[in-house]
Steps between C-alpha positions, in 0.01 A plus 500: 500500500642832391220535238234442768658764723496746214133431439429535875683832538344620178154441629598642839616827340166536328254376775430743778307222691793260486730770626277573803458128579876456492553799728262373763628133463853615570387714787313206656800267463744754649278599793408137568859427578536829698183454711508123571530408870721189457743346261226299323210690331173413678138562412491794743780666308310467171189659659681778677700591188186500283309720744811724549475583128147642521579846619801522269283396203247774581763766556694419181189508277357813661834668418521369144131523399395819682800702622709475193229615250369764747841668591808349344377499125383863551832612653357566840797340688464700821150387554592148400778491766254594774249247370755222505592574863132487590465176308796338682353603842156364391658173391699464825190564707298253296777233552500546878122480534482207255742282698412610847120482467337387182707193396380305804142503354616323184762261638378382834738217547812719476656771709622803294645829611643804321871421524604843367442835664365803317841634391640163395193409292496852352847435365368183330225707336751760388721234339200343321373832371848596382564175321150475344507864396848462345381187307193688387705791369747266338229312325342837382849608364552170312157518365568857377817370330287229333253752380774718364655203328165401351451858383840503345427178313163639391669810361759282319215307342338832405821606332504184296136534398553862397800438283394174330205588278603831347866409451411150386273627222739762383786243479283244323402771246859592445612136454200448264618800290851344477352168396302673222846621372652155540746653740767259639459667832166335569623184676727699725232748595255222581756343738566843663121555561463156637795541740361837611146383562628181687706723719214740574237229560696229681848603614397826655305312768826434687619729773839529341630422154851519338584844375602347173147391440356840569744662266424246231127580535572875470714426183222289355244778582727764328553285191129441460418863560768606250296332231258785535754791513719659245875427483593833663262452790630170619560494874851467642588249761830478685594224750807543722654299781478119598136395489551128543364349821294800599135459569235769504122547540339446163318768292680793666663659192240420228251763606758767455600367157130482395455854626804621291340367177157645580619844601833509306509315165132496430404832651548729197807667664747665275825306483348219705741290697524246785818394677533224756801419708517208752810447704620292789767655713612481874214280618239718338290482187452827311221547242474830303261580223448828321265581223344790310146626572234582255133591493346257266120447548563123512630553863151572613351187332403246773625224271851639533520521877821379641537253785543780755821638646299562829448123517873436460577756778280301742660174406844638547409642844375146599772286340801724566403703815778729600750365247391673183471856373287616213530845344282619219559837338333664199469824317316613192708284270652207692412241762772327702501212751784406735457185702757359738452167681732357757563136420468254788 
């Protein structure tokens, strides 16, 4: 039963037609009990309630299909307000004419009158316009959130696709070089590469992952990159605070680490360095990375393009709105990132 309800509400959230059908069905059931002339629902009650909805149906969809695109979506709220008042007056007039004159031509065996006066029925129209407009705006807001979420997932997939090929080939070449030398490090490096690629391809699909896994991925990345750097250029990584039980969005830190290698250790800078510090303290996560800058021609090679700090900025603004701060500073010789995230 619970599963069927989940399926129904899942379909309802995605189907605009189902949402409109449900709205008018609920309206019919509610008004049927309001407008009935006796304790038991009679055929005349069904007819009256159905006809009663005709002017409301017209007014609601004139508002949603014409007035909204024409004025609300263009920010012309003053004109929209006057138009809605006119629409309410038009709907009220149509209701009175419909029940006092026209309905008798279609249902000759019944006696119908307009029970509500102009002001009373205008209040009805105002309520319907308010509720339907609110639902329309809410649906638009939720749809916008879905689009932003889809965009965020698309960007995350783009991050994975950008880091995989170039880094994978370099790591395989490094491991191959070790194997040629019969190095005992080969099995360990293969396991590290396997863990890293599994994390990037599969585990990063989750909205949140344990911080330990993200740190392990960074460590594996550093270990594999260090196969291609000299001993003095190895990156420094410092972890502080209690990291157990903390979950974060995946693939937040790796772009900065990748950037530190490209612009720091492999950039041709004198006394190249890269230092990373990750700390958890007082309900906040602090990530700091500083690296040297160089001017190697390799930085302009499209094959060496990083995964994009701008992309990470957009993801942070979506995943941690209002609860993160990102400060990037640089000069001729150094590049520094300070990221602070409030942990929920």
